[in-house]
N, CA and C atoms as a LAMMPS dump frame, in Angstrom:
ITEM: TIMESTEP
0
ITEM: NUMBER OF ATOMS
252
ITEM: BOX BOUNDS ff ff ff
-5.0000000000000000e+02 5.0000000000000000e+02
-5.0000000000000000e+02 5.0000000000000000e+02
-5.0000000000000000e+02 5.0000000000000000e+02
ITEM: ATOMS id mol type element x y z
1 1 1 N -444.701 -218.47 -43.561
2 1 2 C -443.979 -217.42 -42.48
3 1 3 C -443.867 -218.09 -41.069
4 2 1 N -442.592 -218.08 -40.581
5 2 2 C -442.445 -218.302 -38.893
6 2 3 C -442.537 -216.927 -38.48
7 3 1 N -443.569 -217.009 -37.507
8 3 2 C -443.144 -215.673 -36.63
9 3 3 C -442.375 -216.009 -35.288
10 4 1 N -441.547 -215.307 -34.961
11 4 2 C -440.48 -215.565 -34.079
12 4 3 C -440.579 -214.296 -32.86
13 5 1 N -440.239 -214.645 -31.562
14 5 2 C -439.987 -213.967 -30.449
15 5 3 C -438.783 -213.812 -30.538
16 6 1 N -438.34 -212.453 -29.983
17 6 2 C -436.807 -212.47 -29.437
18 6 3 C -436.445 -212.566 -27.993
19 7 1 N -436.226 -213.038 -27.13
20 7 2 C -436.324 -213.225 -25.644
21 7 3 C -434.934 -212.742 -25.226
22 8 1 N -434.974 -211.261 -25.012
23 8 2 C -434.019 -210.884 -24.283
24 8 3 C -432.688 -210.287 -25.223
25 9 1 N -432.046 -209.231 -24.903
26 9 2 C -431.152 -208.762 -25.669
27 9 3 C -430.051 -208.631 -24.882
28 10 1 N -429.809 -209.49 -23.961
29 10 2 C -428.611 -209.498 -22.86
30 10 3 C -427.304 -209.982 -23.952
31 11 1 N -427.465 -210.811 -24.478
32 11 2 C -426.362 -211.619 -25.139
33 11 3 C -425.643 -210.931 -26.133
34 12 1 N -424.736 -210.609 -25.805
35 12 2 C -423.458 -209.996 -27.223
36 12 3 C -423.895 -210.296 -28.509
37 13 1 N -424.228 -211.428 -28.759
38 13 2 C -424.599 -211.662 -30.319
39 13 3 C -426.143 -211.539 -30.606
40 14 1 N -426.882 -211.051 -29.551
41 14 2 C -428.347 -211.034 -29.863
42 14 3 C -428.483 -210.042 -31.269
43 15 1 N -427.752 -209.151 -31.19
44 15 2 C -428.208 -207.948 -32.609
45 15 3 C -427.708 -208.808 -33.883
46 16 1 N -426.918 -209.952 -33.713
47 16 2 C -426.604 -210.79 -34.954
48 16 3 C -427.734 -211.673 -35.267
49 17 1 N -428.327 -212.276 -34.437
50 17 2 C -429.158 -213.137 -34.097
51 17 3 C -430.382 -212.348 -34.813
52 18 1 N -430.599 -211.131 -34.385
53 18 2 C -432.022 -210.423 -35.045
54 18 3 C -431.801 -210.245 -36.608
55 19 1 N -430.304 -209.548 -36.797
56 19 2 C -430.253 -209.631 -38.173
57 19 3 C -430.294 -210.649 -39.166
58 20 1 N -429.945 -211.57 -38.665
59 20 2 C -430.171 -212.858 -39.05
60 20 3 C -431.455 -213.183 -39.572
61 21 1 N -432.168 -213.057 -38.57
62 21 2 C -433.975 -213.424 -38.778
63 21 3 C -434.391 -212.252 -39.547
64 22 1 N -434.025 -211.186 -39.404
65 22 2 C -434.664 -210.297 -40.494
66 22 3 C -434.36 -210.253 -41.902
67 23 1 N -432.881 -211.115 -42.025
68 23 2 C -432.881 -211.191 -43.658
69 23 3 C -433.151 -212.725 -44.066
70 24 1 N -433.66 -213.471 -43.202
71 24 2 C -434.271 -214.951 -43.815
72 24 3 C -435.734 -214.678 -44.151
73 25 1 N -435.721 -215.103 -45.455
74 25 2 C -437.214 -214.666 -46.146
75 25 3 C -438.412 -215.205 -45.447
76 26 1 N -438.073 -216.27 -44.942
77 26 2 C -439.305 -216.97 -43.926
78 26 3 C -439.706 -216.93 -42.721
79 27 1 N -438.887 -215.867 -41.858
80 27 2 C -438.843 -215.414 -40.755
81 27 3 C -439.415 -214.062 -40.491
82 28 1 N -440.165 -213.773 -39.636
83 28 2 C -440.758 -212.31 -39.331
84 28 3 C -440.666 -212.299 -37.885
85 29 1 N -440.031 -211.225 -37.419
86 29 2 C -439.905 -211.107 -35.759
87 29 3 C -441.149 -210.228 -35.231
88 30 1 N -441.906 -210.773 -34.243
89 30 2 C -443.414 -210.218 -34.078
90 30 3 C -443.207 -209.757 -32.697
91 31 1 N -442.133 -209.742 -31.887
92 31 2 C -442.383 -209.777 -30.239
93 31 3 C -440.903 -209.727 -29.606
94 32 1 N -440.94 -208.909 -28.516
95 32 2 C -439.56 -209.098 -27.743
96 32 3 C -440.033 -209.204 -26.289
97 33 1 N -439.464 -209.723 -25.694
98 33 2 C -439.564 -209.859 -24.106
99 33 3 C -438.047 -209.972 -23.849
100 34 1 N -437.851 -209.337 -22.614
101 34 2 C -436.523 -209.026 -22.1
102 34 3 C -436.682 -208.784 -20.497
103 35 1 N -435.866 -209.273 -19.768
104 35 2 C -435.733 -209.358 -18.324
105 35 3 C -435.247 -208.123 -17.587
106 36 1 N -434.708 -207.244 -18.675
107 36 2 C -434.731 -205.799 -18.367
108 36 3 C -435.563 -205.13 -18.874
109 37 1 N -436.817 -204.584 -18.417
110 37 2 C -437.747 -203.833 -19.286
111 37 3 C -437.624 -202.678 -20.029
112 38 1 N -436.509 -201.899 -19.683
113 38 2 C -435.887 -200.64 -20.04
114 38 3 C -435.51 -201.158 -21.476
115 39 1 N -434.658 -202.201 -21.496
116 39 2 C -433.9 -202.255 -22.811
117 39 3 C -434.68 -202.848 -23.611
118 40 1 N -436.035 -204.177 -22.835
119 40 2 C -436.399 -204.427 -23.975
120 40 3 C -437.403 -203.891 -24.537
121 41 1 N -438.323 -202.654 -24.006
122 41 2 C -438.947 -201.667 -24.723
123 41 3 C -438.245 -201.031 -25.662
124 42 1 N -437.042 -200.303 -25.471
125 42 2 C -436.16 -199.71 -26.545
126 42 3 C -436.059 -200.766 -27.947
127 43 1 N -435.724 -202.143 -27.283
128 43 2 C -435.248 -202.813 -28.517
129 43 3 C -436.438 -203.118 -29.429
130 44 1 N -437.699 -203.533 -28.907
131 44 2 C -439.245 -203.634 -29.378
132 44 3 C -439.354 -202.384 -30.249
133 45 1 N -439.299 -201.285 -29.821
134 45 2 C -439.713 -200 -30.292
135 45 3 C -438.707 -200.226 -31.77
136 46 1 N -437.55 -200.342 -31.218
137 46 2 C -436.425 -200.242 -32.758
138 46 3 C -436.902 -201.163 -33.772
139 47 1 N -437.661 -202.089 -33.311
140 47 2 C -438.299 -203.22 -34.307
141 47 3 C -439.527 -202.936 -34.948
142 48 1 N -440.403 -202.245 -34.017
143 48 2 C -441.505 -202.126 -34.359
144 48 3 C -442.57 -203.078 -33.967
145 49 1 N -441.957 -203.641 -33.015
146 49 2 C -443.016 -204.747 -32.689
147 49 3 C -443.443 -204.572 -30.97
148 50 1 N -444.338 -205.111 -30.489
149 50 2 C -444.565 -205.425 -29.285
150 50 3 C -443.793 -205.491 -28.335
151 51 1 N -443.65 -205.049 -26.871
152 51 2 C -442.998 -205.476 -25.679
153 51 3 C -443.749 -206.317 -24.876
154 52 1 N -443.148 -207.417 -24.59
155 52 2 C -443.898 -207.99 -23.377
156 52 3 C -443.182 -208.387 -22.217
157 53 1 N -443.569 -207.326 -21.333
158 53 2 C -443.181 -207.702 -19.677
159 53 3 C -443.222 -208.772 -19.121
160 54 1 N -444.312 -209.692 -19.457
161 54 2 C -444.264 -211.304 -18.665
162 54 3 C -443.952 -212.101 -19.865
163 55 1 N -443.019 -212.873 -19.626
164 55 2 C -442.728 -213.983 -20.255
165 55 3 C -444.043 -214.949 -20.891
166 56 1 N -444.732 -215.352 -20.131
167 56 2 C -445.738 -216.151 -19.967
168 56 3 C -446.918 -215.942 -21.326
169 57 1 N -447.146 -214.529 -20.829
170 57 2 C -448.315 -213.632 -21.616
171 57 3 C -447.395 -213.935 -23.187
172 58 1 N -446.1 -213.591 -23.383
173 58 2 C -445.965 -213.737 -25.053
174 58 3 C -445.822 -215.04 -25.212
175 59 1 N -445.485 -216.134 -24.514
176 59 2 C -445.379 -217.541 -25.04
177 59 3 C -447.228 -217.939 -25.231
178 60 1 N -447.941 -217.273 -24.579
179 60 2 C -449.155 -217.712 -24.881
180 60 3 C -449.957 -217.26 -26.411
181 61 1 N -449.206 -216.227 -26.991
182 61 2 C -449.685 -215.603 -27.834
183 61 3 C -449.981 -216.63 -29.018
184 62 1 N -450.654 -216.784 -29.899
185 62 2 C -451.072 -217.673 -30.794
186 62 3 C -450.352 -217.744 -32.245
187 63 1 N -450.013 -216.397 -32.289
188 63 2 C -449.183 -215.96 -33.562
189 63 3 C -447.836 -216.399 -33.412
190 64 1 N -447.236 -216.48 -32.135
191 64 2 C -445.806 -216.837 -32.189
192 64 3 C -445.41 -218.24 -32.281
193 65 1 N -444.709 -218.492 -33.439
194 65 2 C -444.013 -219.907 -33.599
195 65 3 C -442.991 -220.51 -32.72
196 66 1 N -442.352 -219.519 -32.829
197 66 2 C -440.802 -219.869 -32.37
198 66 3 C -440.287 -218.499 -31.669
199 67 1 N -438.982 -219.099 -30.926
200 67 2 C -438.269 -217.813 -30.17
201 67 3 C -436.892 -218.09 -30.403
202 68 1 N -436.301 -216.906 -29.984
203 68 2 C -434.659 -216.884 -30.4
204 68 3 C -434.281 -216.5 -28.963
205 69 1 N -433.546 -217.389 -28.002
206 69 2 C -433.341 -216.703 -26.822
207 69 3 C -431.81 -216.576 -26.515
208 70 1 N -431.544 -215.286 -26.388
209 70 2 C -430.464 -214.495 -26.105
210 70 3 C -430.429 -213.808 -25.02
211 71 1 N -431.045 -214.514 -23.882
212 71 2 C -431.029 -213.914 -22.372
213 71 3 C -429.862 -214.414 -21.66
214 72 1 N -429.433 -214.132 -20.458
215 72 2 C -428.314 -214.566 -19.784
216 72 3 C -428.461 -216.137 -19.604
217 73 1 N -427.158 -216.759 -19.804
218 73 2 C -427.096 -218.097 -19.745
219 73 3 C -427.642 -218.972 -18.709
220 74 1 N -427.653 -218.359 -17.493
221 74 2 C -428.278 -219.074 -16.422
222 74 3 C -429.607 -218.897 -16.388
223 75 1 N -430.171 -218.158 -17.243
224 75 2 C -431.882 -218.241 -17.604
225 75 3 C -432.297 -219.144 -18.74
226 76 1 N -431.54 -219.607 -19.364
227 76 2 C -431.799 -220.384 -20.572
228 76 3 C -432.547 -221.809 -20.208
229 77 1 N -432.145 -222.578 -19.39
230 77 2 C -432.998 -223.448 -19.031
231 77 3 C -434.703 -223.718 -18.54
232 78 1 N -434.494 -222.159 -17.899
233 78 2 C -435.995 -221.875 -17.457
234 78 3 C -436.885 -221.375 -18.376
235 79 1 N -436.267 -220.581 -19.283
236 79 2 C -436.931 -219.973 -20.507
237 79 3 C -437.42 -220.978 -21.655
238 80 1 N -436.18 -221.888 -21.754
239 80 2 C -436.612 -222.972 -22.908
240 80 3 C -437.656 -223.879 -22.653
241 81 1 N -437.629 -224.358 -20.943
242 81 2 C -438.787 -225.157 -20.735
243 81 3 C -439.985 -224.146 -20.915
244 82 1 N -440.249 -223.21 -20.757
245 82 2 C -441.331 -222.665 -20.566
246 82 3 C -441.831 -222.325 -22.108
247 83 1 N -440.903 -222.085 -22.738
248 83 2 C -441.108 -221.893 -24.519
249 83 3 C -441.608 -223.067 -25.138
250 84 1 N -441.013 -224.203 -24.625
251 84 2 C -441.419 -225.701 -25.505
252 84 3 C -442.889 -225.764 -24.883
């Protein structure tokens, strides 16, 4: 099983990526981070997973194997470097 974190729900296709992850037999969504804490908390609650306000804290979690980045495009570089 690959445990993934969703990094933001800003992008219009975020819900589609989440659905694809949920339908994949080898993926499990384990956490959410969002640059908008209100949106992030709400989505994390919908998914039944923890919300992380601080991205470095989420990325330090040993149980997270991969991320799905659906943050604003202007944040992609910074987030992808941090995740790597």
